[in-house]
mmCIF file of the N, C-alpha and C atoms, coordinates in Angstrom:
data_MODEL
# 
_entry.id   MODEL 
# 
loop_
_atom_site.group_PDB 
_atom_site.id 
_atom_site.type_symbol 
_atom_site.label_atom_id 
_atom_site.label_alt_id 
_atom_site.label_comp_id 
_atom_site.label_asym_id 
_atom_site.label_entity_id 
_atom_site.label_seq_id 
_atom_site.pdbx_PDB_ins_code 
_atom_site.Cartn_x 
_atom_site.Cartn_y 
_atom_site.Cartn_z 
_atom_site.occupancy 
_atom_site.B_iso_or_equiv 
_atom_site.pdbx_formal_charge 
_atom_site.auth_seq_id 
_atom_site.auth_comp_id 
_atom_site.auth_asym_id 
_atom_site.auth_atom_id 
_atom_site.pdbx_PDB_model_num 
ATOM 1   N N  . MET A 1 1  ? -24.367 -32.272 1.719   1.00 0.00 ? 1  MET A N  1 
ATOM 2   C CA . MET A 1 1  ? -24.792 -30.560 1.175   1.00 0.00 ? 1  MET A CA 1 
ATOM 3   C C  . MET A 1 1  ? -23.445 -29.749 1.735   1.00 0.00 ? 1  MET A C  1 
ATOM 4   N N  . LYS A 1 2  ? -22.900 -30.184 2.608   1.00 0.00 ? 2  LYS A N  1 
ATOM 5   C CA . LYS A 1 2  ? -21.666 -29.618 3.366   1.00 0.00 ? 2  LYS A CA 1 
ATOM 6   C C  . LYS A 1 2  ? -20.573 -29.887 2.496   1.00 0.00 ? 2  LYS A C  1 
ATOM 7   N N  . ILE A 1 3  ? -20.561 -30.900 1.792   1.00 0.00 ? 3  ILE A N  1 
ATOM 8   C CA . ILE A 1 3  ? -19.423 -31.393 1.192   1.00 0.00 ? 3  ILE A CA 1 
ATOM 9   C C  . ILE A 1 3  ? -19.616 -30.539 -0.588  1.00 0.00 ? 3  ILE A C  1 
ATOM 10  N N  . LEU A 1 4  ? -20.749 -30.353 -1.059  1.00 0.00 ? 4  LEU A N  1 
ATOM 11  C CA . LEU A 1 4  ? -20.656 -29.849 -2.387  1.00 0.00 ? 4  LEU A CA 1 
ATOM 12  C C  . LEU A 1 4  ? -20.431 -28.256 -1.785  1.00 0.00 ? 4  LEU A C  1 
ATOM 13  N N  . VAL A 1 5  ? -21.018 -27.694 -0.788  1.00 0.00 ? 5  VAL A N  1 
ATOM 14  C CA . VAL A 1 5  ? -20.828 -26.461 -0.440  1.00 0.00 ? 5  VAL A CA 1 
ATOM 15  C C  . VAL A 1 5  ? -19.035 -26.040 -0.253  1.00 0.00 ? 5  VAL A C  1 
ATOM 16  N N  . ALA A 1 6  ? -18.636 -27.091 0.537   1.00 0.00 ? 6  ALA A N  1 
ATOM 17  C CA . ALA A 1 6  ? -17.029 -26.922 0.192   1.00 0.00 ? 6  ALA A CA 1 
ATOM 18  C C  . ALA A 1 6  ? -16.615 -27.263 -0.951  1.00 0.00 ? 6  ALA A C  1 
ATOM 19  N N  . ILE A 1 7  ? -16.870 -28.029 -1.650  1.00 0.00 ? 7  ILE A N  1 
ATOM 20  C CA . ILE A 1 7  ? -16.259 -28.364 -2.916  1.00 0.00 ? 7  ILE A CA 1 
ATOM 21  C C  . ILE A 1 7  ? -15.851 -26.747 -3.899  1.00 0.00 ? 7  ILE A C  1 
ATOM 22  N N  . ALA A 1 8  ? -17.376 -26.623 -3.678  1.00 0.00 ? 8  ALA A N  1 
ATOM 23  C CA . ALA A 1 8  ? -17.858 -25.204 -4.677  1.00 0.00 ? 8  ALA A CA 1 
ATOM 24  C C  . ALA A 1 8  ? -16.558 -24.125 -3.861  1.00 0.00 ? 8  ALA A C  1 
ATOM 25  N N  . PHE A 1 9  ? -16.599 -23.656 -2.380  1.00 0.00 ? 9  PHE A N  1 
ATOM 26  C CA . PHE A 1 9  ? -15.696 -22.575 -2.315  1.00 0.00 ? 9  PHE A CA 1 
ATOM 27  C C  . PHE A 1 9  ? -14.085 -23.168 -2.849  1.00 0.00 ? 9  PHE A C  1 
ATOM 28  N N  . ILE A 1 10 ? -13.620 -24.212 -2.761  1.00 0.00 ? 10 ILE A N  1 
ATOM 29  C CA . ILE A 1 10 ? -12.687 -24.980 -2.955  1.00 0.00 ? 10 ILE A CA 1 
ATOM 30  C C  . ILE A 1 10 ? -12.504 -24.316 -4.494  1.00 0.00 ? 10 ILE A C  1 
ATOM 31  N N  . LEU A 1 11 ? -13.479 -24.670 -5.232  1.00 0.00 ? 11 LEU A N  1 
ATOM 32  C CA . LEU A 1 11 ? -13.276 -24.191 -6.644  1.00 0.00 ? 11 LEU A CA 1 
ATOM 33  C C  . LEU A 1 11 ? -13.075 -22.797 -7.237  1.00 0.00 ? 11 LEU A C  1 
ATOM 34  N N  . ILE A 1 12 ? -14.084 -21.805 -6.007  1.00 0.00 ? 12 ILE A N  1 
ATOM 35  C CA . ILE A 1 12 ? -13.884 -20.712 -6.361  1.00 0.00 ? 12 ILE A CA 1 
ATOM 36  C C  . ILE A 1 12 ? -12.371 -20.127 -5.987  1.00 0.00 ? 12 ILE A C  1 
ATOM 37  N N  . ILE A 1 13 ? -11.843 -20.517 -4.934  1.00 0.00 ? 13 ILE A N  1 
ATOM 38  C CA . ILE A 1 13 ? -10.517 -20.248 -4.341  1.00 0.00 ? 13 ILE A CA 1 
ATOM 39  C C  . ILE A 1 13 ? -9.781  -20.676 -5.115  1.00 0.00 ? 13 ILE A C  1 
ATOM 40  N N  . GLY A 1 14 ? -9.490  -21.801 -5.767  1.00 0.00 ? 14 GLY A N  1 
ATOM 41  C CA . GLY A 1 14 ? -8.686  -22.281 -7.139  1.00 0.00 ? 14 GLY A CA 1 
ATOM 42  C C  . GLY A 1 14 ? -8.477  -21.190 -8.153  1.00 0.00 ? 14 GLY A C  1 
ATOM 43  N N  . SER A 1 15 ? -9.603  -20.733 -8.713  1.00 0.00 ? 15 SER A N  1 
ATOM 44  C CA . SER A 1 15 ? -10.266 -20.141 -9.718  1.00 0.00 ? 15 SER A CA 1 
ATOM 45  C C  . SER A 1 15 ? -9.398  -19.050 -9.679  1.00 0.00 ? 15 SER A C  1 
ATOM 46  N N  . LEU A 1 16 ? -9.527  -18.324 -8.451  1.00 0.00 ? 16 LEU A N  1 
ATOM 47  C CA . LEU A 1 16 ? -9.121  -16.706 -8.344  1.00 0.00 ? 16 LEU A CA 1 
ATOM 48  C C  . LEU A 1 16 ? -7.440  -17.106 -7.929  1.00 0.00 ? 16 LEU A C  1 
ATOM 49  N N  . GLY A 1 17 ? -7.174  -17.908 -7.571  1.00 0.00 ? 17 GLY A N  1 
ATOM 50  C CA . GLY A 1 17 ? -5.529  -18.297 -7.494  1.00 0.00 ? 17 GLY A CA 1 
ATOM 51  C C  . GLY A 1 17 ? -5.038  -18.454 -8.963  1.00 0.00 ? 17 GLY A C  1 
ATOM 52  N N  . SER A 1 18 ? -5.602  -19.384 -9.867  1.00 0.00 ? 18 SER A N  1 
ATOM 53  C CA . SER A 1 18 ? -5.078  -19.447 -11.113 1.00 0.00 ? 18 SER A CA 1 
ATOM 54  C C  . SER A 1 18 ? -5.087  -17.743 -12.046 1.00 0.00 ? 18 SER A C  1 
ATOM 55  N N  . ALA A 1 19 ? -6.518  -17.244 -11.581 1.00 0.00 ? 19 ALA A N  1 
ATOM 56  C CA . ALA A 1 19 ? -6.559  -15.907 -12.206 1.00 0.00 ? 19 ALA A CA 1 
ATOM 57  C C  . ALA A 1 19 ? -5.145  -14.890 -11.906 1.00 0.00 ? 19 ALA A C  1 
ATOM 58  N N  . LEU A 1 20 ? -4.793  -14.905 -10.707 1.00 0.00 ? 20 LEU A N  1 
ATOM 59  C CA . LEU A 1 20 ? -3.495  -14.244 -10.049 1.00 0.00 ? 20 LEU A CA 1 
ATOM 60  C C  . LEU A 1 20 ? -2.318  -14.825 -10.661 1.00 0.00 ? 20 LEU A C  1 
ATOM 61  N N  . PHE A 1 21 ? -2.159  -16.203 -10.643 1.00 0.00 ? 21 PHE A N  1 
ATOM 62  C CA . PHE A 1 21 ? -0.935  -16.453 -11.677 1.00 0.00 ? 21 PHE A CA 1 
ATOM 63  C C  . PHE A 1 21 ? -1.073  -16.094 -12.564 1.00 0.00 ? 21 PHE A C  1 
ATOM 64  N N  . TYR A 1 22 ? -1.900  -16.031 -13.580 1.00 0.00 ? 22 TYR A N  1 
ATOM 65  C CA . TYR A 1 22 ? -1.614  -16.058 -14.815 1.00 0.00 ? 22 TYR A CA 1 
ATOM 66  C C  . TYR A 1 22 ? -1.985  -14.373 -15.175 1.00 0.00 ? 22 TYR A C  1 
ATOM 67  N N  . LEU A 1 23 ? -2.239  -13.550 -14.198 1.00 0.00 ? 23 LEU A N  1 
ATOM 68  C CA . LEU A 1 23 ? -1.915  -12.123 -14.024 1.00 0.00 ? 23 LEU A CA 1 
ATOM 69  C C  . LEU A 1 23 ? -0.369  -11.746 -13.802 1.00 0.00 ? 23 LEU A C  1 
ATOM 70  N N  . MET A 1 24 ? 0.234   -12.116 -13.074 1.00 0.00 ? 24 MET A N  1 
ATOM 71  C CA . MET A 1 24 ? 1.726   -11.968 -12.737 1.00 0.00 ? 24 MET A CA 1 
ATOM 72  C C  . MET A 1 24 ? 2.286   -12.479 -13.849 1.00 0.00 ? 24 MET A C  1 
ATOM 73  N N  . ARG A 1 25 ? 1.907   -13.515 -14.206 1.00 0.00 ? 25 ARG A N  1 
ATOM 74  C CA . ARG A 1 25 ? 3.029   -14.520 -15.624 1.00 0.00 ? 25 ARG A CA 1 
ATOM 75  C C  . ARG A 1 25 ? 2.845   -14.177 -17.019 1.00 0.00 ? 25 ARG A C  1 
ATOM 76  N N  . ASP A 1 26 ? 1.724   -13.564 -17.182 1.00 0.00 ? 26 ASP A N  1 
ATOM 77  C CA . ASP A 1 26 ? 1.369   -12.975 -18.649 1.00 0.00 ? 26 ASP A CA 1 
ATOM 78  C C  . ASP A 1 26 ? 1.504   -11.924 -18.556 1.00 0.00 ? 26 ASP A C  1 
ATOM 79  N N  . ARG A 1 27 ? 1.310   -10.857 -17.691 1.00 0.00 ? 27 ARG A N  1 
ATOM 80  C CA . ARG A 1 27 ? 1.147   -9.327  -17.479 1.00 0.00 ? 27 ARG A CA 1 
ATOM 81  C C  . ARG A 1 27 ? 0.427   -8.771  -18.285 1.00 0.00 ? 27 ARG A C  1 
ATOM 82  N N  . GLY A 1 28 ? -0.881  -9.242  -18.285 1.00 0.00 ? 28 GLY A N  1 
ATOM 83  C CA . GLY A 1 28 ? -1.969  -9.052  -19.210 1.00 0.00 ? 28 GLY A CA 1 
ATOM 84  C C  . GLY A 1 28 ? -1.850  -8.829  -20.584 1.00 0.00 ? 28 GLY A C  1 
ATOM 85  N N  . GLY A 1 29 ? -1.135  -10.051 -21.187 1.00 0.00 ? 29 GLY A N  1 
ATOM 86  C CA . GLY A 1 29 ? -0.841  -10.426 -22.802 1.00 0.00 ? 29 GLY A CA 1 
ATOM 87  C C  . GLY A 1 29 ? -1.871  -11.463 -23.068 1.00 0.00 ? 29 GLY A C  1 
ATOM 88  N N  . SER A 1 30 ? -2.462  -12.131 -22.296 1.00 0.00 ? 30 SER A N  1 
ATOM 89  C CA . SER A 1 30 ? -3.090  -12.764 -22.634 1.00 0.00 ? 30 SER A CA 1 
ATOM 90  C C  . SER A 1 30 ? -4.760  -12.798 -22.052 1.00 0.00 ? 30 SER A C  1 
ATOM 91  N N  . LYS A 1 31 ? -5.571  -13.727 -22.030 1.00 0.00 ? 31 LYS A N  1 
ATOM 92  C CA . LYS A 1 31 ? -7.228  -13.803 -21.797 1.00 0.00 ? 31 LYS A CA 1 
ATOM 93  C C  . LYS A 1 31 ? -7.245  -14.562 -20.837 1.00 0.00 ? 31 LYS A C  1 
ATOM 94  N N  . ARG A 1 32 ? -6.024  -15.257 -20.438 1.00 0.00 ? 32 ARG A N  1 
ATOM 95  C CA . ARG A 1 32 ? -6.594  -16.331 -19.427 1.00 0.00 ? 32 ARG A CA 1 
ATOM 96  C C  . ARG A 1 32 ? -6.855  -15.626 -18.375 1.00 0.00 ? 32 ARG A C  1 
ATOM 97  N N  . THR A 1 33 ? -6.559  -14.682 -17.639 1.00 0.00 ? 33 THR A N  1 
ATOM 98  C CA . THR A 1 33 ? -6.955  -14.200 -16.207 1.00 0.00 ? 33 THR A CA 1 
ATOM 99  C C  . THR A 1 33 ? -8.381  -13.807 -16.659 1.00 0.00 ? 33 THR A C  1 
ATOM 100 N N  . VAL A 1 34 ? -8.443  -13.399 -17.741 1.00 0.00 ? 34 VAL A N  1 
ATOM 101 C CA . VAL A 1 34 ? -10.264 -12.835 -17.698 1.00 0.00 ? 34 VAL A CA 1 
ATOM 102 C C  . VAL A 1 34 ? -10.991 -14.484 -17.690 1.00 0.00 ? 34 VAL A C  1 
ATOM 103 N N  . ARG A 1 35 ? -11.075 -15.322 -18.480 1.00 0.00 ? 35 ARG A N  1 
ATOM 104 C CA . ARG A 1 35 ? -10.949 -16.567 -18.292 1.00 0.00 ? 35 ARG A CA 1 
ATOM 105 C C  . ARG A 1 35 ? -11.317 -16.957 -16.920 1.00 0.00 ? 35 ARG A C  1 
ATOM 106 N N  . ALA A 1 36 ? -10.134 -17.040 -16.023 1.00 0.00 ? 36 ALA A N  1 
ATOM 107 C CA . ALA A 1 36 ? -10.451 -17.701 -14.891 1.00 0.00 ? 36 ALA A CA 1 
ATOM 108 C C  . ALA A 1 36 ? -11.209 -16.671 -13.990 1.00 0.00 ? 36 ALA A C  1 
ATOM 109 N N  . LEU A 1 37 ? -11.082 -15.421 -14.395 1.00 0.00 ? 37 LEU A N  1 
ATOM 110 C CA . LEU A 1 37 ? -12.368 -14.475 -13.236 1.00 0.00 ? 37 LEU A CA 1 
ATOM 111 C C  . LEU A 1 37 ? -13.426 -14.649 -13.887 1.00 0.00 ? 37 LEU A C  1 
ATOM 112 N N  . ALA A 1 38 ? -13.681 -15.417 -15.509 1.00 0.00 ? 38 ALA A N  1 
ATOM 113 C CA . ALA A 1 38 ? -15.072 -15.695 -15.471 1.00 0.00 ? 38 ALA A CA 1 
ATOM 114 C C  . ALA A 1 38 ? -16.066 -17.020 -14.951 1.00 0.00 ? 38 ALA A C  1 
ATOM 115 N N  . LEU A 1 39 ? -14.584 -17.611 -14.808 1.00 0.00 ? 39 LEU A N  1 
ATOM 116 C CA . LEU A 1 39 ? -15.001 -19.065 -14.187 1.00 0.00 ? 39 LEU A CA 1 
ATOM 117 C C  . LEU A 1 39 ? -15.550 -18.847 -12.865 1.00 0.00 ? 39 LEU A C  1 
ATOM 118 N N  . ARG A 1 40 ? -14.715 -18.057 -12.160 1.00 0.00 ? 40 ARG A N  1 
ATOM 119 C CA . ARG A 1 40 ? -14.798 -17.849 -10.348 1.00 0.00 ? 40 ARG A CA 1 
ATOM 120 C C  . ARG A 1 40 ? -16.318 -17.177 -10.382 1.00 0.00 ? 40 ARG A C  1 
ATOM 121 N N  . VAL A 1 41 ? -16.591 -16.325 -11.079 1.00 0.00 ? 41 VAL A N  1 
ATOM 122 C CA . VAL A 1 41 ? -18.217 -15.560 -10.755 1.00 0.00 ? 41 VAL A CA 1 
ATOM 123 C C  . VAL A 1 41 ? -18.928 -16.711 -11.566 1.00 0.00 ? 41 VAL A C  1 
ATOM 124 N N  . GLY A 1 42 ? -18.484 -17.613 -12.782 1.00 0.00 ? 42 GLY A N  1 
ATOM 125 C CA . GLY A 1 42 ? -19.595 -18.997 -12.857 1.00 0.00 ? 42 GLY A CA 1 
ATOM 126 C C  . GLY A 1 42 ? -19.977 -19.620 -11.584 1.00 0.00 ? 42 GLY A C  1 
ATOM 127 N N  . PHE A 1 43 ? -18.692 -19.511 -10.991 1.00 0.00 ? 43 PHE A N  1 
ATOM 128 C CA . PHE A 1 43 ? -18.839 -21.047 -9.976  1.00 0.00 ? 43 PHE A CA 1 
ATOM 129 C C  . PHE A 1 43 ? -19.420 -20.158 -8.674  1.00 0.00 ? 43 PHE A C  1 
ATOM 130 N N  . SER A 1 44 ? -19.408 -19.152 -8.258  1.00 0.00 ? 44 SER A N  1 
ATOM 131 C CA . SER A 1 44 ? -20.328 -18.216 -7.267  1.00 0.00 ? 44 SER A CA 1 
ATOM 132 C C  . SER A 1 44 ? -21.674 -18.103 -7.727  1.00 0.00 ? 44 SER A C  1 
ATOM 133 N N  . VAL A 1 45 ? -22.047 -17.968 -8.734  1.00 0.00 ? 45 VAL A N  1 
ATOM 134 C CA . VAL A 1 45 ? -23.157 -17.943 -9.377  1.00 0.00 ? 45 VAL A CA 1 
ATOM 135 C C  . VAL A 1 45 ? -23.897 -19.406 -8.812  1.00 0.00 ? 45 VAL A C  1 
ATOM 136 N N  . LEU A 1 46 ? -23.502 -20.577 -9.689  1.00 0.00 ? 46 LEU A N  1 
ATOM 137 C CA . LEU A 1 46 ? -23.715 -21.729 -9.065  1.00 0.00 ? 46 LEU A CA 1 
ATOM 138 C C  . LEU A 1 46 ? -23.729 -22.224 -7.560  1.00 0.00 ? 46 LEU A C  1 
ATOM 139 N N  . LEU A 1 47 ? -22.961 -21.695 -6.919  1.00 0.00 ? 47 LEU A N  1 
ATOM 140 C CA . LEU A 1 47 ? -22.876 -21.854 -5.634  1.00 0.00 ? 47 LEU A CA 1 
ATOM 141 C C  . LEU A 1 47 ? -23.911 -21.539 -4.747  1.00 0.00 ? 47 LEU A C  1 
ATOM 142 N N  . PHE A 1 48 ? -24.328 -20.039 -5.524  1.00 0.00 ? 48 PHE A N  1 
ATOM 143 C CA . PHE A 1 48 ? -25.511 -18.954 -4.820  1.00 0.00 ? 48 PHE A CA 1 
ATOM 144 C C  . PHE A 1 48 ? -26.881 -20.077 -5.067  1.00 0.00 ? 48 PHE A C  1 
ATOM 145 N N  . VAL A 1 49 ? -27.217 -20.404 -6.430  1.00 0.00 ? 49 VAL A N  1 
ATOM 146 C CA . VAL A 1 49 ? -27.996 -21.111 -6.870  1.00 0.00 ? 49 VAL A CA 1 
ATOM 147 C C  . VAL A 1 49 ? -28.258 -22.597 -6.150  1.00 0.00 ? 49 VAL A C  1 
ATOM 148 N N  . LEU A 1 50 ? -27.072 -23.352 -6.159  1.00 0.00 ? 50 LEU A N  1 
ATOM 149 C CA . LEU A 1 50 ? -27.433 -24.658 -5.202  1.00 0.00 ? 50 LEU A CA 1 
ATOM 150 C C  . LEU A 1 50 ? -27.704 -24.448 -3.641  1.00 0.00 ? 50 LEU A C  1 
ATOM 151 N N  . ILE A 1 51 ? -27.034 -23.195 -3.201  1.00 0.00 ? 51 ILE A N  1 
ATOM 152 C CA . ILE A 1 51 ? -28.076 -22.843 -1.441  1.00 0.00 ? 51 ILE A CA 1 
ATOM 153 C C  . ILE A 1 51 ? -29.257 -22.948 -1.452  1.00 0.00 ? 51 ILE A C  1 
ATOM 154 N N  . LEU A 1 52 ? -29.497 -21.956 -2.967  1.00 0.00 ? 52 LEU A N  1 
ATOM 155 C CA . LEU A 1 52 ? -31.244 -21.617 -2.648  1.00 0.00 ? 52 LEU A CA 1 
ATOM 156 C C  . LEU A 1 52 ? -31.956 -22.676 -3.110  1.00 0.00 ? 52 LEU A C  1 
ATOM 157 N N  . ALA A 1 53 ? -31.657 -23.741 -4.017  1.00 0.00 ? 53 ALA A N  1 
ATOM 158 C CA . ALA A 1 53 ? -32.089 -24.779 -4.260  1.00 0.00 ? 53 ALA A CA 1 
ATOM 159 C C  . ALA A 1 53 ? -32.042 -26.121 -2.883  1.00 0.00 ? 53 ALA A C  1 
ATOM 160 N N  . ALA A 1 54 ? -31.560 -25.959 -2.287  1.00 0.00 ? 54 ALA A N  1 
ATOM 161 C CA . ALA A 1 54 ? -31.050 -26.785 -1.331  1.00 0.00 ? 54 ALA A CA 1 
ATOM 162 C C  . ALA A 1 54 ? -31.897 -26.191 -0.173  1.00 0.00 ? 54 ALA A C  1 
ATOM 163 N N  . ASN A 1 55 ? -32.180 -24.944 0.259   1.00 0.00 ? 55 ASN A N  1 
ATOM 164 C CA . ASN A 1 55 ? -32.792 -24.465 0.915   1.00 0.00 ? 55 ASN A CA 1 
ATOM 165 C C  . ASN A 1 55 ? -34.434 -24.660 0.922   1.00 0.00 ? 55 ASN A C  1 
ATOM 166 N N  . ARG A 1 56 ? -34.918 -24.580 -0.592  1.00 0.00 ? 56 ARG A N  1 
ATOM 167 C CA . ARG A 1 56 ? -36.017 -24.529 -1.155  1.00 0.00 ? 56 ARG A CA 1 
ATOM 168 C C  . ARG A 1 56 ? -36.603 -25.744 -0.960  1.00 0.00 ? 56 ARG A C  1 
ATOM 169 N N  . LEU A 1 57 ? -35.839 -27.158 -1.101  1.00 0.00 ? 57 LEU A N  1 
ATOM 170 C CA . LEU A 1 57 ? -36.174 -28.535 -1.209  1.00 0.00 ? 57 LEU A CA 1 
ATOM 171 C C  . LEU A 1 57 ? -35.767 -28.984 0.529   1.00 0.00 ? 57 LEU A C  1 
ATOM 172 N N  . GLY A 1 58 ? -35.408 -27.992 1.259   1.00 0.00 ? 58 GLY A N  1 
ATOM 173 C CA . GLY A 1 58 ? -35.095 -28.876 2.665   1.00 0.00 ? 58 GLY A CA 1 
ATOM 174 C C  . GLY A 1 58 ? -34.065 -29.529 2.564   1.00 0.00 ? 58 GLY A C  1 
ATOM 175 N N  . TYR A 1 59 ? -33.173 -29.667 1.899   1.00 0.00 ? 59 TYR A N  1 
ATOM 176 C CA . TYR A 1 59 ? -31.442 -29.952 2.325   1.00 0.00 ? 59 TYR A CA 1 
ATOM 177 C C  . TYR A 1 59 ? -31.008 -29.468 3.570   1.00 0.00 ? 59 TYR A C  1 
ATOM 178 N N  . ILE A 1 60 ? -30.908 -28.465 3.712   1.00 0.00 ? 60 ILE A N  1 
ATOM 179 C CA . ILE A 1 60 ? -30.604 -27.245 4.710   1.00 0.00 ? 60 ILE A CA 1 
ATOM 180 C C  . ILE A 1 60 ? -31.696 -26.307 5.193   1.00 0.00 ? 60 ILE A C  1 
ATOM 181 N N  . GLN A 1 61 ? -31.572 -26.031 6.784   1.00 0.00 ? 61 GLN A N  1 
ATOM 182 C CA . GLN A 1 61 ? -32.581 -25.635 7.857   1.00 0.00 ? 61 GLN A CA 1 
ATOM 183 C C  . GLN A 1 61 ? -31.656 -23.818 7.938   1.00 0.00 ? 61 GLN A C  1 
ATOM 184 N N  . PRO A 1 62 ? -32.629 -23.143 8.048   1.00 0.00 ? 62 PRO A N  1 
ATOM 185 C CA . PRO A 1 62 ? -32.259 -21.855 8.658   1.00 0.00 ? 62 PRO A CA 1 
ATOM 186 C C  . PRO A 1 62 ? -31.909 -22.099 9.941   1.00 0.00 ? 62 PRO A C  1 
ATOM 187 N N  . THR A 1 63 ? -30.900 -21.202 10.657  1.00 0.00 ? 63 THR A N  1 
ATOM 188 C CA . THR A 1 63 ? -30.619 -21.993 12.253  1.00 0.00 ? 63 THR A CA 1 
ATOM 189 C C  . THR A 1 63 ? -31.443 -20.615 13.066  1.00 0.00 ? 63 THR A C  1 
ATOM 190 N N  . GLY A 1 64 ? -32.507 -19.995 12.629  1.00 0.00 ? 64 GLY A N  1 
ATOM 191 C CA . GLY A 1 64 ? -33.501 -19.323 13.287  1.00 0.00 ? 64 GLY A CA 1 
ATOM 192 C C  . GLY A 1 64 ? -32.407 -17.585 14.060  1.00 0.00 ? 64 GLY A C  1 
ATOM 193 N N  . LEU A 1 65 ? -31.244 -18.108 13.559  1.00 0.00 ? 65 LEU A N  1 
ATOM 194 C CA . LEU A 1 65 ? -30.654 -16.351 14.363  1.00 0.00 ? 65 LEU A CA 1 
ATOM 195 C C  . LEU A 1 65 ? -31.126 -15.351 13.525  1.00 0.00 ? 65 LEU A C  1 
ATOM 196 N N  . ARG A 1 66 ? -31.824 -14.030 14.281  1.00 0.00 ? 66 ARG A N  1 
ATOM 197 C CA . ARG A 1 66 ? -31.850 -13.094 13.887  1.00 0.00 ? 66 ARG A CA 1 
ATOM 198 C C  . ARG A 1 66 ? -31.589 -11.784 14.165  1.00 0.00 ? 66 ARG A C  1 
# 
């Protein structure tokens, strides 16, 4: 489970980096920046759902910190 979360974080950071690259390179002239940011939001939502499902199925446990 830790590996899946780490991969999701890497995908999110990579998508954010590509959005920055397209923003600087295209100067707002194309829709690639918007597409990369939308992909980042999709990865973030997917990660959130993955963590909720893993918690529900018992793959991860709360640490007890309150």
